[in-house]
N, C-alpha and C positions, 0 to 999 in steps of 0.2 A: 456821754460820761466816759467812754473809753478814749476818745480823743483828748478830751481835758487831762484825764490820768496820763496819757502818754506824754502830753506837753509839761505837766509837772514832773515827771520823770526825766525827760530830755533836759528840761531847764536845770535841773540839780545836777546833771552830767556837765553841762556847759559851765556851771558856777564852779566846779571842781575838775575841770577838764584835765589837766596836767596829772593830778592824784589818780583820776579815773582811768587814765591811759595807761598810767604807770603799773597800777594795780592789775588791769586787765592782762598787759603784756608780760609782766611777771607771773601771774597765775597761769597763765596760757602756756609759758615755757615749762613751768612746773608740770602742769597736766600732760604736755607733750612728752615730758621725760617719763612720767608715770606710763603713758600709753607705750613707749618704746620698750620699757621694762616688761610690760605685761605682755606683749607681742612675742619679746625674746623669750620669756619664761614658759609661755604656752608653746612656743616652737620646741624648746628643750624637753618639755615634759610630754609631748606627743610624738616622740620618735616611734616609728613604725606603726602608728595607730590604723594606718590605711591598710595593713597588711590583714587579710581576711582571716588567716591561720595564726595570728600573731601570738596567742597562749599556747600553742600545740607546736610552735617552731623552736628547736633547741639547737644551739652551736655546742659542739662537743669540744672542750677544751682539754689541755695536756699539761701533765707535771711531772718533772723529773724530781725524785729526791735521792740525796746522797748522805753519805757517813758524815761529811763534814759540815752539813747542815746548810750548804749553799744551794738550796732547791731553786728549781728553774720552772716558770709556768708559761705557756705558750698557746696563742690563739689558734695557731696552725697545727695541724695534726697530720696523721698518717694517711696517705692515699689510700691504703687497703682497708680503712676502717670502714668507710660508706658501704661498699660491697658487703662487707661482713653483716653490717647492721640491717641490710635489706634481706640478706638470705637466713640470717639466725634470730632475728628479734621480730617475733609476730606484732609486737606493738608499734613497730616502726613502718608507717605507710608509705613512706619514701626517705631517701637519703642522697645526698648529691656532695660534690666536692668543687669548691670555688678557689681558684688559685690566681693572685694577683699576676698581671703581666707587666712587665717594665720594658719599655722599648719604644722604638718609634714606628709609625705606621705611614706608609707612602700611598698616596691617592694618586691615581693616573687621571690626568686632565685631557681634553681633547687634542690639546697641542702635541701630546706625546710626552711632555714632561711630568715627572713625578713630583708632587708637593709632599714635603715630609712634615707630618706632625708628630710631637711627642706624645705618647701614649699615656693617658691619665684615666684613672678610674675605669680601667679595662680589666676583665677577668676570663680565665678560661675555666669552663665549667662543663658539667654534663647536660644533656639535652632535656632531662626531667626537672630543670631548676624551677620552670613555670608550674610544676605541680605543688610546688611549696612556696614560692615568692609570687605575690600579686603583681600584675603589671597589665596595661591594656594595649593591644596590638593596633596599630593604625595601617600597617601593612605586613602580610604575612598572617602567621598563626603560631600556635605553641609547639607546632612541629618544626620550626626554623631552624633548630640547631640538631636535627636528628642526622643529617648527612655530614660528612667530614669537611673541614676547611669552609665552615660557614660562619657567618658572623651577623649579629643584629645590633642595631644602633638605636640610641635614643633620638627622638625627633631633632633636638638641639644640636647634637654631634652630626645627624645626617645632613642638616642643612648647612653645618660648618664646612663638611667635607665636599658636598655636591650641589650646594645652593638649591634652587628650586626644582632642580631636576630630580626625577624620582630615582632614588639610590638602589631600587631592586635589581638584582642580578649583577650591579656594578661590582668591580674589583678592588681590593685593598691588598698591599703586600705587606705582609707582616712576618718578621723572621725569614726573609726570602721566600715565603710561601704566598701564593695567591689564595685569599680568602673571598668567597662570594656573599654579598649582602643579601640575606634571605628574609629579612624582618625589619621593621621599624616599630618601635614602642613609644608611648608617651613618656616624657621626662619624668623620672621618679622623684618623689619628694626629697628635697635636701635633709630632711630630717629623718633619714634612713641610716640604720647602722651600717648596711652594707650598701654604700652608695656606688652605683655604676652607670656608666655611659655606654659601654658597648660590651657584649658577650661573645666569646670565642667559643665554637664547638671544639673539644679536644678529648683525645684518646688517653686516658689516664693508665690503660692497661700495662704498659711496660714499667710503670713507676709505682705500681701498687706494692709497696713494701711496709714493713713495720719498724723502721729505723730512720727515716728521714722526713719528719713532718715538713711539708712545704705549701700546705693549703688549708683553708677553712672546710671543717666538715659540718653540714647542717642536716638535720633529722626532723621529719614531720611525724610527730606521734598521734596515736588515735586518740579520739576524744575523752574516752575513758582510760587513762593510763595512770600508773602507779610509779612515781618516780624512785621510791626506795627499791622496789623490785627492779627497775630499768638500771639504777646506779649497781646493784649487785651482779646484774649480768655484765656490765661494762668492765667491772672488776675482774670477773672470771675471764672475760674475753681477753684483756690485756696482758693478764697474767699467762695465758695459754700462748700469745704470740710474742712475749718477751722473754722466753726462758732462755734464749741466747745470753742475757746479761748475766746467768749463773755460770756459762762456760767461761766468763772473763772475772769470776769471783766478785761481781759488783753486789754490795751489801744493800745498795738502794733498790729503787723500782720506779715504775711508770704507773702514773694514775690518770684515768679519763674521768671528767665530771661534766654534766650537761649545764648550761647556761642558757635560760629562756630568753628568747629573742626581745621581749617586750621588757626586760630588765637590763639588757646589755649596754645601754648608752651611759648609764651611771656607775657600772661596775669598774672596779680597778683595771686599768690597761694592762694587758699581758704583752708578752714579747710578740712581734709581728701583728699586733691588733689593729683594728680600725680606729679612727679618731674617737675620743671618749669626751663626754661632759662631765661635769663636777658639780655634784649636788650642793657642796658648799658654797660655790659661786652663785647658784640658782637662789639659795637661802638669803645670801648676802644682799643679792639684788631685790629680793621680795620685800626684805626689811627696808632697803633704800626706797623702793617704790611707796611703801606704807607711809614712811617718815614724810617723803615729800609731799604726798598727798595731804595728810594731816597739817602739814605747814601750810599748804595752799589754802585748804579749807578753813583753818583758823583765821589765816589772814584775810581771806575773802569776807568771812564773816565779821571779823573786826573792822574792815573797812566799811561795812553795812552799818555796823554800829555807830562808827564815827559819822558817817553820812546822816543817819537818823536822829542823832543828837542836835545837829543843826535844824532839823524839821520839827523841834517840840512845838514851837509856837504855831507852825502851819497846822499839825495835828490837832492842837488845842482849838484853834479857830474852826477847823472843820467840824470837831465833835459840838463846839459851841452852836454852830449853824445846823445841827441835826444829824450830822453823820452817824451812822450807827457802828458799833464794834464790827459787824459782819462786812459793812462796806469797807471800813479801814483794813480789815484782814484781807479781803480780796483785793484790794489795791496793793498791799504789801506782797501778798503772794505771788500777784502778776509781775510786780517789779523784780522780785528776787529769782523767779522763775526764768524770766526774760534774760536778768543778768547772768544766771550760772548757764543757760542754753548758750547764751553768746559767749560765754567762758569758753565751754566745751567745743563750741563750733569753731572758734579761733584756734584752739588747740589741735583739732583735727586738720585744719588748714596747716598749721606749722608742721604738723605730722607728714603731711602731703609734700611740703616743701623739702623736708628733711629727708626724703626718700633715698637721695643719693648717698647720704651718710649712714643709712641704715645698715648697709653692707659692711661698713666699717666697724659698726658697732657689733653687728653679731655674725658677719661673713656667712650668710647664710641665704642671701638672695630674698630676703623679706622685702616687703614693699607696702603700698596702700591696701593692696588686696587682703593684707594680713588682719585688716580691721574688720572684714566682712564675715565674722563668725560669730556665732551664738554667745559664747562666753564673753568676747571683747564688746560686743555690742551691748550686752548686759551690764558690763562693768562702766561703759560710757554712760548708760543711763543711771547707774548708781551713783557715778559723779554728780549728775544733775540733781538727784533726790538728796544725796547728803549736804550739797553745798546749799541748797535751797533751804533745807530744814535748819542748819545752823545758822544761815543768814536771817530765818524768821524768828529765831529765839527771842532776840531784844525786842522787836516790835510787838510779838506776842506777850511776853512776859511784862513789858513795862510800858510802851506807848499806848497800846490799847486800853490799858488800865490807868493812864495817867490823868491826874485830876486837872480839870480845865483851868481852874483858877491859878493853880501852881505853873502851869504852862504859860499861861498869858502873862503872869508877874514876873516870869523868868527866874523862878524860885525852885523849879524842878532840877533834881540831880539824879545823876546816875549811881545807884548804890551796888552795883554788881561788882565790888572790889574783890571779892574771893574768887568769883569766876575769871576776873581778868588776870589776876595774880596766877590762878591755875593755868590758863592759856600760855601766859609768859613763861612759866616754869616748864610747861611741856616742851614749847618751841626751844628754850635753852638746852633742856636735856637732851633732846633728839639731835640738836645742832652740835652739841658737845660731843656726843658720841660718835657723829659722822666726821667731825674735824680730827678727832683722836685716830678713828680708824683709818682715815685718809692719810694722815701722817705715817701710820704704820705701813700702808701700801707703798707710799712713796719712798720712804726709806729702805723698805725690803726690795723693791724694784731696783733703786739705785745701787745697792748691795750686790745684786746679780749682775747688773750691768758693768760694775767695776770689779767684780771677782776675777781672780786670776784662773783661767781655765786651764792652765798647763799647757796649752799650744798657742801659737800665733796664726790665728786665721786670715788677718788682713793681708790684703794683696795676694791672696791665694785663689786661684780661679780652679772651678771644679768643672771638667769638661767631660761629657759622657761619650763613652765608645760603646755602642749598642752592640748587643749580641750579634754574631754572625755577619758583622759588616766588613771587617779588615783582618787580614792574617797576622799571626803572632810576629813574624818578622817584620812585617809593616808598622805594627806597634812599636817594636823596638827602634826601628828607624825613625819613626816619628819622635819619640822620646829624645833620642840622639840628637836630631835636627833642631829640635825647640831648645834644648839644653845649651846648644852652642851659640844661641843668640846673647849678646851682650846684655840685652834688656831683660833676661831671664835669670834667675838666681838659682833656681833648682826645679827639676821635674821629677815626678814620682808616678809610676803607674801602679795602681792598687785595684783590688777586687771592686765589684759593683757596689757592694755595701761596707766597704772598709776605710770608712772615713768619718770623723766627728760631724754630727749633725744628720746623718742617714737615719738615726733613731732605731733602725731594725738591723742590728750585725748579726752575723751568723755566729752559732753558738755549737759548743762540742761538749759531749759527755766523755770524761776520761779519768785518769788518776795518775799518780805519782807517788814516790816513796821518800818519806823523811825519816832518816835514821831507821831503816829497814822496815819502817811502819807504812803500810799502804793507806794513802789519802785520796778519797773519791771527791770529784767536784764537778760541777758545770762551770763553764766559762765561755765568754765571747771570744770571737776569732776575728782578725783582720788578716787578710792575704795582702801583704805588702811587699815592696822591694827595698833595696838598700838605701834608697834616698827618702824613705817617707819620713822618718824622724827629723831629718834636716829640712826637708820642705816645710814641714810644720813647726820646726824648732823646738822638739820635744826633748826634754832633759835626760840624759843617761846617768843613772845613780850608782850603778855596779856593772861590773863585766865590761863587754865589749859590744859594739854594734856589729851587726852582720854585713859583710861586703859580699860584693857578687864573687869575687874569687874565693874567698874562704867558704862560702856557701856551696860553691860548685864542687869544691874539693870534699865536702863533708858527706859521710855515709847516710846521714839522716837529716830530715828537716831542721833548720835553726829557728829558733824563736826568741823573741824578746818578751818579757812579761811586765806586767805593771806591779805597783807596790801592793795594790789590792789582791793580786793572785799571790804574792809572797805571804801575806797576811792569812789569806784563806788556806793556803798550805800549812800554815802553822810554822813557817821558818822565822827564827827570831831576828834575822837580818837579811837584807837583800843579798848579801855575799853568800849565805849559805845555799841560796837557790840556784847559783851558777854552777852548772854542770849536769844539773839533775834531768831527768828524761821524762817528758810528759807523755803518757801511753793514751793513745786516741783509738782504742780497740786493735785494729790491726796496722796502724802506723804510729810513728814516734816522731817527737820533736824535742831536741835538746835545748835546754835553756842556756844560752850564751851572754844574755844581758839583762838588767832590770831598769825600766824607764820610770820616771816620776808619775804619779798619777795624773792624769788629764781627763778632763769630762768628754765624753764622746757619745752620751745618751741624754744630754739635757743636764740642767742643774737643778732640777726639782728633786732628783733622787741621788743616793750615794753611788760613788763610782765602783762598778763591779769588776769581778777579775776579768782581764783581757790578755790574750796571747796574740802576739804579732808573728805570724807564721811568714818566714821568708819565700817569697815565689817571684820567679821570673818567667813562668810558663804563661805567656800571654796568649790566652785562648780566645775562641770564639764565645765563650761565656759572657762576655762582657766587662768592661772595666771602666774605671775613671782615672783621667789624668788630672794630678793635683800640680798646678803650676804657680811657682812663686814668682812673681815680677818684680823687677828693680824699679820700674817707673811706668807711667801709663802707656808709653810706647810699647810696654812688652804684650799688652792686649792685641794690639794691631799685629806684631811679629808673630805671636802664636797663632793668630787666626789665618795669616797669610801662609805659615808653615803647613798647618793643618790642611788647608785647600791645595796645596802643592804635593803634599805626601800622600795625604788619604782623602781625597775629595768625597768619598763615600761618607764621612762624617759631617754631620751638621755641627758647625761651630756655635753650640748653644752653651753659655756658661753662667755660672752663678759663684759669687764670692763666698768663701767657706764661712766667713763670719756671719754673713747674712743667711747663709742655709742653717747654720746652728741656732741663730736667734729664733728660727720658726718653732723649734722645740718648745721654747716657753712663750710662744706667742699668745697662747690664751691668757697666761698670767699678765703680760703686758696689757693686752686688751682690757682685762677686768680691772687692773690698776688705773688706766685711763677713763674708763667708764665711771669708777669710784670717784676718782678726782673730779671729772666732769660734773656729775651729778651732786657732788658735795658743794662745788662752787654754786651750782643752782640754788641748792637748799639755803647756803650762807646769803645769796642775795634776796632769796625769799624771807629769810628771817630778818634781814636788814628792813625789807619793806613793812613786814609785820610790826617790827618795833617802832618804825617810823609812824605807822597808824596809831598804834597804841600811845605812843608818846603824844601824838596829834590829839588824841582824845583826852587824855591826862591834863594836857595843856589847856585845852578847851574849857575843862571842868574846873581848873584852878586858876584860870585868868583873874578873877577877883581877888582871890587869895594872893597872887603874885603882886597885884597891883596894891594892895593894903601893905604887903611886906615891903614893897619899894616906897612906899610912902614912909613907912617907919624905918627907913634907912638900910633896908637890906641890899647888898652888893651883888655883883654878877656870881661870885664865888658860891655865896649862900643860895641864890637862885639856882645856879646849875646843880649844887648838891641836893637841892630840894626836888628837882625833877628827875635825878638819876639815881638817888639813894635807894629807891624801890627796885629799880632795875638790878642795881649792883647787887644787894643782897639775894634777890632771887637768882640771878645768874650765877653767884657763887655756890648756892645750896643745889641748884640743878647740875652743875659741873660736878660737884662732889659726888652726887648720886649717879651720874652718867659715867664716871671714871671706871669703876669695877665692872661695869656692863661692856663699855667699850674695850676695856683690858682683856676681858675674856674672848669676846669676838675677834680681836687682833690676835690672840693667842691661839684660836681655833683656825684662823686662816693660815697662820704661820707654819702650823705643822703639816700644811700641804708641801713643805720645802724640806729636804735634807739639810739643806745649809740656809740658815735664816740668821736674823738679826735678833738681838736680845732687848726686851722693853724696857727700856732704862726710864729714869725720872725726867730726862730731857724731852721726851715726847709729851709727858703729862704737863710739863711746865710750858712748853711751846704752845700746846693746845689751849692750855688756860690763857695764854697771852692772846691768842687769836680770838677766843670767846669774847675777852673783854674789848678788844678791837671792834669785833662785830657789834656789842652794845654801844660802844661810843659812837661807832659810823652811824648806827640805826637811830640813835636819838639825838645826835649832835645838832642837826638843823633847829630841832624844835628847843634844844636848850638856847641856842641862839636867839630864837624867836621869843621865848620867855623872858631872856634878859633884856630885850628891847621894848617890851610891853610899856606902853604909855599908860600911867596910872590914871590920868584924867579922863582918858576915853573909856576905859573899862569900868570905871566907878561912877560915870555920868548919870546912870539909871537910879543910883542910891543917893 
């Protein structure tokens, strides 16, 4: 019996081979997309789940408040905070500092040559870090960072630096100091808020102050801890240690507050923060996944209905020969279960083949192993169950109860018009919403791409000058030599974080006077030279630019400020700010000019106040070379000059516009994902419409034949087959429009600068929906218009 049933099943597939393959491939692509979304969403929602103490670990954030209302929040904190927490807070079991390291690492090879690597995901920290964060040692133990000048590496980084040779007791050169490798740990999961690949032992004692936040502070609280009480103690602690603000008549203050590690990933990013997720994007992807799955499930069920309507006579004959309802039900159950399992299996295969694309999708090192966990496996099993049950609805409700006489005479008709219309309406509703939202995303990203950034980053190279590599005189010589090349337009030397696209500029708390009234403010600071605004072609709107000669003759530091700084200080015009002095506690900077606002922190947020401080004190603290080239030959000339003048500098550069684009890479990625999945859902909708229109055409073949005999033309036949789809699509689009409008508005709120939702997008999305409908049923309309009445009416 099983063999006969299998033959019947395979014979039906061969009969509808093209449509069967098309349906399977389309549905498999849809399920693959859902799996991608599920894996990504699970990844995003499981940040730091592996941490043993995830609900007891807190990062202490910092906030400056000022009388001007220009408050400032930072993820980094004072280095003196952790020792104070350990000594004065009984509820704190442990507290540590973690400070980012930005620089190069030299690995000495057997040949004697040092191989230079750019230091990424490397932090200086206290040796007690392993009492707070969970990790597994492969070599060494939790005492690995107790001694000074020691470093531990993750397994992947150790292999990168040393290959298969054991790295223990090997040497790394960092900041011209030799560090000994004392431990190797397993790679920590990418879904870690604090993701690190190397940890350096560091003595923070000389930097323990309450005025310069330069590192993260983490605290491990006792199991039974009261956050309100802890917050009160933090308030008292910071009040005691920031009394110096009163000496400067500062009306604002400093506030500390704890952030639980398990909540960090979706919190609003602060200054100097680790990369953060966006819960809005996760919710959008969840909706996309549900919509795509529903379209796949309904399409697959519709195809099953279409195929079973061709088997009415077969079922009638089998019932006439004595087949029971249970026998038929078992046959149908076996067929639908096999089909749905085959569908999910093909989807997993496609998922496996698309592993190289997953990193582009999520950027998190996901892969086929991401499927091997309980929630995802349960989801896959759920796919099979839901698709099987939906596919069984028609044979259970209709075929099993089919009257044999109607089936044999060919008078049986499918009466589920309401169900069919509901399915069509649901598909058009979801597809309409996705099309509208996709257009919103497309035009917003196009708006961002074309937005005037206020500076020109094209053909501007950013070359790193690591800390403690070359002397100030050599940096000055290097700038002069590069600038003398005919292929170079301009060269500027700036601070290590003083350029657009860095994302984490230095900041300063200070004040100035407007009409003898003191105005307090926080503002960001760029340490730049006289060529900075020329290298980036930033427009000066008032005052004068600073020059090397005028700056050296000045008794105080000169500064250019942006228009946002002028507005923050309350000046009615840029000219009023000229000559005013910015007080930065014990230092001063005179405003000599105002530059036009330019985006330096990304285009998702408003432009914040910025002061460009003049500096030609090229120190060992690390700088960047901004080199504007005149043509492609300028790259080679700059590289050659660096190798001649400062061979200690590795000529590794990025273009400024590409570096800046990284700041909104997440938005660009989500835009591409939404667009790709929307295209998939549109294709699936077309397949579903084709299946449904095929079913309708099959059911109305004789009606069409009669109409043609009575003189109906191609136009009337086409209208007959498309009229139902047309009004259902129109109603579904009208219902979906406010939902999609709300979702688009919600997403646009993530951007400080955004498009407005005009009627153009609504009209355009409506035209696309109509096009989808026509594309989905066009082939069947052509088939219907070509029906031969003599063939379809011969039985009557």
